[in-house]
ROGUMI-912719 format. One record per residue (C-alpha): residue number from 0; residue in three letters; x, y, z. Coordinates in pm, whole numbers. Example, Ala and Ser with C-alpha at 12.3 -4.5 7.8 and 13.67 -1.06 7.14 Angstrom:
% residues 2
+-----+-----+--------+--------+--------+
|   n | res |     xx |     yy |     zz |
+-----+-----+--------+--------+--------+
|   0 | ALA |   1230 |   -450 |    780 |
|   1 | SER |   1367 |   -106 |    714 |
+-----+-----+--------+--------+--------+
***
This chain:
% residues 316
+-----+-----+--------+--------+--------+
|   n | res |     xx |     yy |     zz |
+-----+-----+--------+--------+--------+
|   0 | MET |   8646 |  10441 |  12005 |
|   1 | ILE |   8615 |  10069 |  11863 |
|   2 | LYS |   8821 |   9976 |  11576 |
|   3 | ILE |   8759 |   9633 |  11398 |
|   4 | TYR |   8936 |   9470 |  11101 |
|   5 | ALA |   8761 |   9211 |  10882 |
|   6 | PRO |   8987 |   9005 |  10656 |
|   7 | ALA |   8908 |   8923 |  10301 |
|   8 | SER |   8797 |   8581 |  10210 |
|   9 | ILE |   8756 |   8329 |   9914 |
|  10 | GLY |   8414 |   8210 |   9895 |
|  11 | ASN |   8340 |   7859 |   9750 |
|  12 | LEU |   8704 |   7739 |   9745 |
|  13 | GLY |   8616 |   7618 |   9385 |
|  14 | VAL |   8502 |   7283 |   9498 |
|  15 | GLY |   8206 |   7394 |   9771 |
|  16 | PHE |   7971 |   7637 |   9594 |
|  17 | ASP |   7802 |   7836 |   9882 |
|  18 | ILE |   7913 |   7607 |  10151 |
|  19 | LEU |   8297 |   7648 |  10172 |
|  20 | GLY |   8508 |   7956 |  10246 |
|  21 | ALA |   8818 |   8080 |  10381 |
|  22 | ALA |   8961 |   8422 |  10540 |
|  23 | ILE |   9307 |   8498 |  10397 |
|  24 | TYR |   9580 |   8744 |  10463 |
|  25 | PRO |   9905 |   8832 |  10217 |
|  26 | ILE |  10234 |   8717 |  10349 |
|  27 | LYS |  10366 |   9044 |  10268 |
|  28 | LYS |  10122 |   9245 |  10432 |
|  29 | ASN |   9952 |   9171 |  10753 |
|  30 | MET |   9627 |   9266 |  10648 |
|  31 | LEU |   9382 |   9263 |  10345 |
|  32 | GLY |   9025 |   9369 |  10439 |
|  33 | ASP |   8798 |   9648 |  10556 |
|  34 | VAL |   8823 |   9826 |  10881 |
|  35 | VAL |   8539 |  10007 |  11082 |
|  36 | SER |   8566 |  10244 |  11377 |
|  37 | ILE |   8266 |  10348 |  11610 |
|  38 | LYS |   8251 |  10667 |  11790 |
|  39 | SER |   7998 |  10826 |  12004 |
|  40 | SER |   7785 |  11100 |  11824 |
|  41 | LYS |   7483 |  11319 |  11899 |
|  42 | LYS |   7372 |  11262 |  11529 |
|  43 | PHE |   7432 |  10958 |  11324 |
|  44 | LYS |   7726 |  10993 |  11076 |
|  45 | LEU |   7898 |  10801 |  10816 |
|  46 | THR |   8249 |  10860 |  10697 |
|  47 | ASN |   8430 |  10667 |  10420 |
|  48 | LEU |   8800 |  10643 |  10377 |
|  49 | GLY |   9004 |  10394 |  10217 |
|  50 | VAL |   9172 |  10306 |   9886 |
|  51 | PHE |   8814 |  10199 |   9727 |
|  52 | SER |   8604 |  10463 |   9910 |
|  53 | LYS |   8530 |  10650 |   9594 |
|  54 | ASP |   8338 |  10323 |   9455 |
|  55 | LEU |   8095 |  10329 |   9738 |
|  56 | PRO |   7738 |  10459 |   9690 |
|  57 | LYS |   7709 |  10826 |   9701 |
|  58 | SER |   7384 |  10807 |   9929 |
|  59 | TYR |   7487 |  10676 |  10273 |
|  60 | LYS |   7135 |  10502 |  10278 |
|  61 | ASP |   7282 |  10283 |  10006 |
|  62 | ASN |   7604 |  10194 |  10194 |
|  63 | ILE |   7669 |   9848 |  10354 |
|  64 | ALA |   7750 |   9993 |  10700 |
|  65 | TRP |   7444 |  10212 |  10706 |
|  66 | LYS |   7222 |   9894 |  10644 |
|  67 | ALA |   7393 |   9718 |  10901 |
|  68 | TRP |   7368 |   9989 |  11162 |
|  69 | LEU |   6968 |   9974 |  11080 |
|  70 | ILE |   6937 |   9607 |  11129 |
|  71 | PHE |   7156 |   9616 |  11436 |
|  72 | LEU |   6923 |   9887 |  11586 |
|  73 | LYS |   6622 |   9682 |  11504 |
|  74 | LYS |   6753 |   9377 |  11668 |
|  75 | THR |   6885 |   9542 |  11990 |
|  76 | LYS |   6634 |   9832 |  12025 |
|  77 | ILE |   6924 |  10057 |  12103 |
|  78 | LYS |   6822 |  10425 |  12053 |
|  79 | LYS |   7177 |  10592 |  12056 |
|  80 | ASN |   7359 |  10761 |  11765 |
|  81 | VAL |   7700 |  10684 |  11652 |
|  82 | HIS |   7968 |  10780 |  11411 |
|  83 | ILE |   8068 |  10522 |  11178 |
|  84 | ILE |   8405 |  10524 |  10971 |
|  85 | LEU |   8449 |  10267 |  10712 |
|  86 | GLU |   8792 |  10210 |  10554 |
|  87 | LYS |   8709 |  10074 |  10238 |
|  88 | ASN |   9039 |   9863 |  10161 |
|  89 | LEU |   8892 |   9589 |   9948 |
|  90 | PRO |   8769 |   9662 |   9591 |
|  91 | ILE |   8385 |   9619 |   9534 |
|  92 | SER |   8227 |   9349 |   9331 |
|  93 | SER |   8590 |   9167 |   9331 |
|  94 | GLY |   8505 |   8809 |   9448 |
|  95 | LEU |   8711 |   8876 |   9785 |
|  96 | GLY |   8426 |   8911 |  10002 |
|  97 | SER |   8413 |   9296 |  10002 |
|  98 | SER |   8061 |   9335 |  10113 |
|  99 | ALA |   8095 |   9068 |  10377 |
| 100 | SER |   8427 |   9246 |  10523 |
| 101 | SER |   8230 |   9552 |  10560 |
| 102 | ILE |   7922 |   9389 |  10697 |
| 103 | VAL |   8119 |   9182 |  10964 |
| 104 | ALA |   8358 |   9480 |  11049 |
| 105 | THR |   8053 |   9698 |  11128 |
| 106 | LEU |   7841 |   9472 |  11319 |
| 107 | VAL |   8135 |   9347 |  11528 |
| 108 | ALA |   8229 |   9696 |  11599 |
| 109 | LEU |   7891 |   9806 |  11704 |
| 110 | ASN |   7843 |   9506 |  11922 |
| 111 | ILE |   8153 |   9564 |  12107 |
| 112 | PHE |   8062 |   9937 |  12127 |
| 113 | PHE |   7735 |   9850 |  12300 |
| 114 | LYS |   7880 |   9605 |  12531 |
| 115 | LYS |   7790 |   9278 |  12354 |
| 116 | PRO |   7396 |   9268 |  12342 |
| 117 | LEU |   7406 |   8991 |  12072 |
| 118 | ASN |   7560 |   8665 |  12091 |
| 119 | LYS |   7802 |   8495 |  11796 |
| 120 | ILE |   7480 |   8337 |  11647 |
| 121 | GLN |   7263 |   8624 |  11657 |
| 122 | LEU |   7535 |   8842 |  11491 |
| 123 | ILE |   7633 |   8596 |  11218 |
| 124 | ARG |   7248 |   8536 |  11121 |
| 125 | LEU |   7237 |   8932 |  11083 |
| 126 | MET |   7554 |   8918 |  10864 |
| 127 | GLY |   7378 |   8660 |  10642 |
| 128 | LYS |   7066 |   8855 |  10618 |
| 129 | ILE |   7250 |   9169 |  10497 |
| 130 | GLU |   7450 |   8962 |  10282 |
| 131 | GLU |   7132 |   8845 |  10108 |
| 132 | ASN |   7012 |   9189 |  10042 |
| 133 | VAL |   7340 |   9258 |   9885 |
| 134 | SER |   7387 |   8952 |   9649 |
| 135 | GLY |   7053 |   8811 |   9626 |
| 136 | GLY |   7102 |   8499 |   9816 |
| 137 | MET |   7164 |   8411 |  10192 |
| 138 | HIS |   7501 |   8238 |  10195 |
| 139 | TYR |   7756 |   8269 |  10454 |
| 140 | ASP |   8069 |   8131 |  10268 |
| 141 | ASN |   8210 |   8498 |  10310 |
| 142 | VAL |   8097 |   8642 |  10631 |
| 143 | ALA |   8150 |   8317 |  10842 |
| 144 | PRO |   8528 |   8283 |  10757 |
| 145 | SER |   8562 |   8678 |  10763 |
| 146 | TYR |   8401 |   8691 |  11107 |
| 147 | LEU |   8536 |   8357 |  11269 |
| 148 | GLY |   8872 |   8292 |  11056 |
| 149 | GLY |   9011 |   7965 |  10897 |
| 150 | VAL |   8848 |   7749 |  10657 |
| 151 | ARG |   8453 |   7707 |  10738 |
| 152 | LEU |   8202 |   7484 |  10617 |
| 153 | ILE |   7848 |   7606 |  10610 |
| 154 | ILE |   7607 |   7402 |  10788 |
| 155 | LYS |   7300 |   7658 |  10853 |
| 156 | LYS |   7155 |   7450 |  11128 |
| 157 | LYS |   6911 |   7625 |  11405 |
| 158 | LYS |   7221 |   7681 |  11650 |
| 159 | ILE |   7524 |   7622 |  11417 |
| 160 | ILE |   7588 |   7831 |  11121 |
| 161 | SER |   7928 |   7693 |  11026 |
| 162 | GLN |   8198 |   7473 |  11148 |
| 163 | LYS |   8582 |   7519 |  11114 |
| 164 | ILE |   8757 |   7234 |  10903 |
| 165 | PRO |   9136 |   7188 |  10920 |
| 166 | TYR |   9354 |   7338 |  10656 |
| 167 | PHE |   9695 |   7272 |  10497 |
| 168 | LYS |   9938 |   7520 |  10645 |
| 169 | ASN |  10187 |   7454 |  10381 |
| 170 | TRP |   9966 |   7589 |  10095 |
| 171 | PHE |  10017 |   7921 |   9949 |
| 172 | TRP |   9706 |   8095 |   9809 |
| 173 | VAL |   9797 |   8318 |   9531 |
| 174 | ILE |   9497 |   8558 |   9450 |
| 175 | SER |   9471 |   8819 |   9166 |
| 176 | TRP |   9219 |   9082 |   9112 |
| 177 | PRO |   9248 |   9218 |   8736 |
| 178 | GLY |   9110 |   9562 |   8849 |
| 179 | ILE |   8752 |   9556 |   8716 |
| 180 | LYS |   8433 |   9477 |   8872 |
| 181 | LEU |   8194 |   9169 |   8832 |
| 182 | SER |   7861 |   9187 |   8996 |
| 183 | THR |   7770 |   8910 |   9236 |
| 184 | LEU |   7424 |   8916 |   9081 |
| 185 | GLN |   7544 |   8897 |   8747 |
| 186 | SER |   7764 |   8588 |   8831 |
| 187 | ARG |   7480 |   8391 |   9013 |
| 188 | ALA |   7217 |   8508 |   8722 |
| 189 | ILE |   7445 |   8301 |   8482 |
| 190 | LEU |   7406 |   7989 |   8656 |
| 191 | PRO |   7132 |   7723 |   8543 |
| 192 | LYS |   6843 |   7655 |   8799 |
| 193 | ILE |   6872 |   7287 |   8730 |
| 194 | TYR |   7169 |   7040 |   8734 |
| 195 | SER |   7153 |   6684 |   8607 |
| 196 | LYS |   7181 |   6386 |   8844 |
| 197 | ASN |   7523 |   6295 |   8728 |
| 198 | THR |   7659 |   6637 |   8804 |
| 199 | CYS |   7511 |   6647 |   9159 |
| 200 | ILE |   7670 |   6303 |   9235 |
| 201 | LYS |   8021 |   6433 |   9102 |
| 202 | HIS |   7990 |   6753 |   9286 |
| 203 | SER |   7908 |   6572 |   9634 |
| 204 | GLN |   8207 |   6341 |   9566 |
| 205 | TYR |   8449 |   6620 |   9503 |
| 206 | VAL |   8325 |   6807 |   9828 |
| 207 | SER |   8325 |   6486 |  10051 |
| 208 | CYS |   8662 |   6397 |   9928 |
| 209 | PHE |   8814 |   6765 |  10003 |
| 210 | ILE |   8662 |   6759 |  10359 |
| 211 | HIS |   8763 |   6390 |  10428 |
| 212 | SER |   9125 |   6474 |  10318 |
| 213 | SER |   9145 |   6792 |  10512 |
| 214 | TYR |   9063 |   6588 |  10840 |
| 215 | THR |   9301 |   6299 |  10753 |
| 216 | ASN |   9576 |   6540 |  10619 |
| 217 | GLN |   9607 |   6433 |  10270 |
| 218 | SER |   9720 |   6724 |  10078 |
| 219 | SER |   9732 |   6582 |   9727 |
| 220 | LEU |   9399 |   6430 |   9775 |
| 221 | ALA |   9236 |   6755 |   9882 |
| 222 | SER |   9392 |   6958 |   9608 |
| 223 | SER |   9286 |   6714 |   9321 |
| 224 | SER |   8942 |   6740 |   9462 |
| 225 | ILE |   8903 |   7102 |   9410 |
| 226 | LYS |   8694 |   7087 |   9103 |
| 227 | ASP |   8416 |   7327 |   9041 |
| 228 | ILE |   8158 |   7157 |   8816 |
| 229 | LEU |   7859 |   7391 |   8918 |
| 230 | ALA |   7975 |   7750 |   8856 |
| 231 | GLU |   8312 |   7750 |   8693 |
| 232 | PRO |   8165 |   7606 |   8339 |
| 233 | PHE |   7941 |   7923 |   8318 |
| 234 | ARG |   8122 |   8174 |   8524 |
| 235 | LYS |   8434 |   8127 |   8320 |
| 236 | LYS |   8282 |   8288 |   8023 |
| 237 | LEU |   8269 |   8619 |   8231 |
| 238 | ILE |   8661 |   8607 |   8299 |
| 239 | LYS |   8901 |   8685 |   8028 |
| 240 | ASN |   9119 |   8408 |   7920 |
| 241 | PHE |   9039 |   8182 |   8220 |
| 242 | SER |   9104 |   7845 |   8085 |
| 243 | LYS |   9422 |   7960 |   7928 |
| 244 | HIS |   9547 |   8118 |   8267 |
| 245 | LYS |   9442 |   7773 |   8428 |
| 246 | LYS |   9664 |   7574 |   8187 |
| 247 | ASN |   9960 |   7816 |   8237 |
| 248 | VAL |   9968 |   7837 |   8601 |
| 249 | LYS |   9931 |   7450 |   8616 |
| 250 | LYS |  10256 |   7433 |   8408 |
| 251 | ILE |  10430 |   7647 |   8678 |
| 252 | GLY |  10332 |   7440 |   8935 |
| 253 | SER |   9985 |   7509 |   9077 |
| 254 | ILE |   9803 |   7222 |   9244 |
| 255 | ALA |   9454 |   7402 |   9226 |
| 256 | TYR |   9310 |   7673 |   9045 |
| 257 | GLY |   8978 |   7847 |   9066 |
| 258 | ILE |   8732 |   8141 |   9074 |
| 259 | SER |   8714 |   8323 |   9430 |
| 260 | GLY |   8358 |   8374 |   9511 |
| 261 | SER |   8193 |   8512 |   9221 |
| 262 | GLY |   8507 |   8638 |   9042 |
| 263 | PRO |   8673 |   8809 |   8886 |
| 264 | THR |   8945 |   8758 |   9131 |
| 265 | ILE |   9103 |   8404 |   9068 |
| 266 | PHE |   9318 |   8203 |   9287 |
| 267 | SER |   9581 |   7936 |   9261 |
| 268 | ILE |   9724 |   7712 |   9525 |
| 269 | CYS |  10076 |   7588 |   9551 |
| 270 | LYS |  10298 |   7414 |   9796 |
| 271 | ASN |  10616 |   7626 |   9810 |
| 272 | LYS |  10697 |   7995 |   9814 |
| 273 | LYS |  10910 |   7987 |   9503 |
| 274 | ILE |  10634 |   7861 |   9289 |
| 275 | ALA |  10388 |   8105 |   9447 |
| 276 | LYS |  10614 |   8393 |   9339 |
| 277 | LYS |  10619 |   8253 |   8989 |
| 278 | ILE |  10257 |   8246 |   8975 |
| 279 | LYS |  10199 |   8592 |   9133 |
| 280 | LYS |  10452 |   8724 |   8863 |
| 281 | TYR |  10269 |   8544 |   8597 |
| 282 | PHE |   9905 |   8698 |   8719 |
| 283 | LEU |  10061 |   9052 |   8728 |
| 284 | LYS |  10180 |   9028 |   8381 |
| 285 | ASN |   9900 |   8842 |   8233 |
| 286 | TYR |   9576 |   8895 |   8424 |
| 287 | VAL |   9603 |   9241 |   8608 |
| 288 | GLU |   9444 |   9509 |   8365 |
| 289 | ASN |   9508 |   9824 |   8520 |
| 290 | LYS |   9697 |  10004 |   8792 |
| 291 | LYS |   9406 |   9932 |   9037 |
| 292 | GLY |   9446 |   9550 |   9012 |
| 293 | PHE |   9691 |   9335 |   9233 |
| 294 | ALA |   9799 |   8997 |   9309 |
| 295 | HIS |   9895 |   8868 |   9664 |
| 296 | ILE |  10054 |   8547 |   9800 |
| 297 | CYS |   9865 |   8466 |  10093 |
| 298 | LYS |   9795 |   8227 |  10377 |
| 299 | ILE |   9465 |   8119 |  10560 |
| 300 | ASP |   9377 |   8378 |  10810 |
| 301 | PRO |   9311 |   8151 |  11143 |
| 302 | ILE |   9180 |   8477 |  11368 |
| 303 | GLY |   8897 |   8641 |  11152 |
| 304 | ALA |   8748 |   8988 |  11266 |
| 305 | ARG |   8971 |   9150 |  11536 |
| 306 | LYS |   9005 |   9453 |  11736 |
| 307 | ILE |   9302 |   9676 |  11613 |
| 308 | GLY |   9488 |   9962 |  11779 |
| 309 | LYS |   9602 |  10306 |  11630 |
| 310 | LYS |   9815 |  10126 |  11354 |
| 311 | ILE |   9641 |   9901 |  11107 |
| 312 | ASN |   9873 |   9619 |  11184 |
| 313 | GLU |   9873 |   9631 |  11567 |
| 314 | ILE |   9665 |   9337 |  11701 |
| 315 | ILE |   9513 |   9409 |  12057 |
+-----+-----+--------+--------+--------+
***
């Protein structure tokens, strides 16, 4: 049996709409992401487990793991059946790369199970294709970091999909999911189709500044450039008290704040654990709406998808 874990991810990172993403892990919990196991089977079988398995489609043909299996078969021409076990540990439509995590874990597990018929570029292209089917656009800012780890800049060239860029190891990323869903399709539909020239120029300046400061190790310059002028002005309407929370966490000590992916998960960056704990406490009290919701203090996950053993926290 092959068992693969794929971490949660923050798409866009505020400043890089569809072109920046980061894999994350909670500091008090080794893993936050989906797990897929593959076993031999005479007939195809799909089993759903995990905290959020009840939120998955009732028909297995609508399940992302099934779609990943189909596209893998089509690409490799393999004619064997398997038993896929999906442990759904990430909430659906949360802004934490839930679909990407399932896609990555399934395809990596299948590829290893069948002795790696596909290379990394082929795999990640399949991941992007399935993500497009789910969210309505082919973007790699969740699948690339979940698969490869770290902070990724999406390039989408013929032989290069993404590049790893340096990140600030002293940053703490506090993420909070309120416990409700927000469809990626809905979040993308609310965005304008045309932006002004000035907006495009400012956006380019912020992205360039963030990448430059990441390579030159200028933490303050990097955090000051995390400004979302493309999506946040429109998506914040879908997130309850977004601007109020932004103002409050800044007072606590946040150096950057934004929407994780399409939302409703939000993130706040800070430079020390003491401030991170205060912001986490604030989110739990003021942003989480029900028992399902959560807040975690995270770091960047440098590994991405990996094989695990019998225990979910046992890295092989």
